[in-house]
C-alpha positions in Angstrom: -15.2 -2.8 4.2 -12.9 -1.2 6.7 -11.2 -4.5 7.2 -9.9 -4.3 3.7 -12.9 -6.2 2.3 -12.5 -8.9 4.9 -8.8 -9.4 4.9 -8.2 -7.9 8.4 -11.0 -9.9 10.0 -9.9 -13.1 8.3 -6.3 -12.5 9.6 -7.6 -11.8 13.1 -9.7 -15.0 13.1 -6.9 -17.2 11.9 -3.9 -15.5 13.7 -5.5 -13.7 16.6 -3.6 -10.6 17.7 -0.4 -11.3 15.7 0.6 -8.6 13.3 0.5 -9.1 9.6 -2.9 -8.3 8.3 -1.7 -4.8 7.4 0.9 -6.4 5.1 -1.3 -9.1 3.7 -4.1 -6.7 2.6 -1.9 -4.4 0.4 0.1 -7.4 -0.9 -3.2 -9.0 -2.1 -4.2 -5.6 -3.6 -0.8 -5.5 -5.4 -1.3 -8.9 -6.9 -4.8 -8.0 -8.0 -3.5 -4.7 -9.6 -0.8 -6.6 -11.4 -3.1 -9.2 -12.9 -5.9 -6.7 -13.8 -3.3 -4.6 -15.8 -5.0 -1.3 -15.1 -3.8 2.0 -16.6 -3.1 5.2 -14.7 -6.6 6.6 -15.2 -8.2 3.4 -13.9 -5.9 3.3 -11.0 -6.7 6.9 -10.2 -10.4 6.0 -10.0 -9.6 3.0 -7.8 -7.5 5.3 -5.5 -10.3 7.9 -5.2 -13.0 5.2 -4.8 -11.0 3.5 -1.9 -10.5 6.9 -0.3 -14.2 7.5 -0.4 -15.0 4.0 0.9 -12.5 4.6 3.8 -14.1 7.9 4.9 -17.6 6.4 4.6 -16.9 3.1 6.4 -14.3 3.8 9.0 -15.6 5.4 12.2 -13.5 7.7 14.3 -14.3 5.7 17.5 -13.3 2.4 15.9 -10.1 3.9 14.6 -8.9 5.6 17.7 -6.4 2.9 18.6 -5.6 1.9 15.0 -6.9 -1.7 15.5 -5.1 -4.3 13.4 -8.3 -5.5 11.8 -8.8 -2.2 9.9 -6.6 -2.8 6.8 -8.4 -0.5 4.3 -5.9 2.3 5.2 -3.0 0.1 4.0 -4.9 -0.7 0.8 -5.4 3.0 0.2 -1.7 3.6 0.8 -0.8 0.9 -1.7 -3.2 2.2 -4.2 -1.3 5.4 -4.1 1.9 3.5 -4.7 0.4 1.7 -7.7 -0.1 5.0 -9.5 3.6 5.2 -10.1 3.8 2.4 -12.7 0.6 0.7 -13.7 0.8 -3.1 -13.3 4.6 -3.4 -13.8 6.1 -6.0 -11.5 9.4 -4.5 -10.4 8.1 -1.1 -9.6 5.1 -2.6 -7.7 7.5 -4.8 -5.7 9.9 -1.9 -4.9 7.0 0.4 -4.0 5.4 -2.2 -1.8 8.6 -2.9 0.1 9.3 0.8 0.7 5.7 1.5 1.6 5.5 -1.3 4.2 8.9 -0.6 5.7 8.1 3.0 6.0 4.7 2.3 7.5 5.9 -0.4 10.0 9.0 1.5 11.1 7.3 4.9 11.0 10.3 6.4 9.2 11.1 9.0 8.1 9.8 11.0 11.0 7.0 12.7 9.1 5.3 9.4 8.7 5.1 9.0 12.5 4.0 12.6 12.9 1.1 12.0 10.4 -0.2 9.3 12.8 -0.8 12.0 15.4 -4.0 13.3 13.7 -7.1 12.2 15.7 -9.3 9.2 14.8 -9.4 7.9 11.3 -7.3 10.7 9.9 -4.2 9.6 11.7 -4.8 6.0 10.8 -5.0 6.9 7.1 -2.5 9.8 6.9 0.5 7.7 8.0 -0.3 5.2 5.3 -0.6 7.9 2.7 2.8 9.3 3.8 4.4 5.9 3.6 2.5 5.4 0.3 4.1 8.6 -1.1 7.5 7.2 -0.3 6.5 3.9 -2.0 5.2 5.9 -5.0 8.6 7.7 -5.3 10.6 4.5 -5.1 8.3 2.8 -7.6 8.6 5.8 -9.9 12.4 5.6 -9.7 12.5 1.9 -10.4 10.0 2.4 -13.3 12.2 5.1 -14.9 15.4 3.1 -14.5 13.7 0.1 -16.1 12.8 2.3 -19.1 16.4 3.2 -19.8 18.0 1.3 -22.6 21.5 0.3 -22.1 
């Protein structure tokens, strides 16, 4: 479960220690969300369920070094992004891009600082911080797309 329902382990088996599993897992989640066409209430339940699964399945000892096979944290971050505009393509794309860029680059500074919490909290909190930025960007794109010209 901590591997993002197998995505992180599959990535590691196929590609070894190369980075990318943390991008693949939320991408696959985004595709799933888009095709399931869930509303905000359903996405909120998904977000809370994923948070619960994360805290139940990820052990502090396993998460100390933020191993690349643990990708559930990225999925939780992307589930936060998806709350901005349920199953709409452009906001999902914008939110995904901002979320991943912020998580990878650890920018702005508060995203990097969230990673300083010990164990599984730091592993999750930086993704939630990046997810918040993705949520804001997806919200903006969603609102702009609603404007009629």
